[in-house]
N, C-alpha and C positions, 0 to 999 in steps of 0.2 A: 188192246190186250190181245196177244196172239200166242200161239204155240202150245196150247193145252192139247194133250193127246187123248183121244177117245177110242175105245175098242169097239169093233162091231161084232165080236164073238158073242154067241149066245143070244143075239137079238132075234127073237121069234115073233115079234109083233108084226101085225099086218098093217098095211097103210104106209103113209109117209113117215120115215123115222125122224124123231126130234129129240132134243134135250132141253131142259129148262135152264134159263139164265135169269139171275136176279141182278139188275143194275143198281148198285148201291148209290150211285151218283144221284139218281132221281127216284129211288125207291120204287122201281117198276119190275114186274115179272114178265118175261117174254119167252115164247117157244122159239128155239133155233132149229130150223129144218135143214136136213142134209142137202147140200147143193147138187146140181145136176151131174157133176163129175163124180160125186160120191166120195170125195176126199176131205171134206170139211163141212162144219156147221158154221154158217155166217149169219150174224144178227146185229142189228143196230138198236140202240136205246130209243124208245119211242118219243122221248122228250128232248134229249140233247144230241141225238144222233151219234153217240160214241159207238164205235165199231168193235165187235169181238169176233175173232175167228178161232174156232175149235177144230184143230186138225184131227183126222181119223188115223188111227194106227192099230195094227193087230196086237201090239204090246201095251196099249194105253190103259186108261182108267175104265172101270166098269160103271162109274158114276153117271147118273143121268141128270144131275143138277149142278150148276156152277154159279159162282158169284163173280161179277165184274166190278172193279173199283173205279 
């Protein structure tokens, strides 16, 4: 699953930025941390290793929780 856009506007949290991801395939919740380039959140399902990439965009979603099928 790729291509979900996330906004970084208004992110006033300190520490390493993350979003929550629920992998429906294995019923697992995981935190996806911002990559070193700062352009995407990348995470893998801890059970089946399905990959999810959440791209960062100034016009994207303000949501901090996503579901992967």
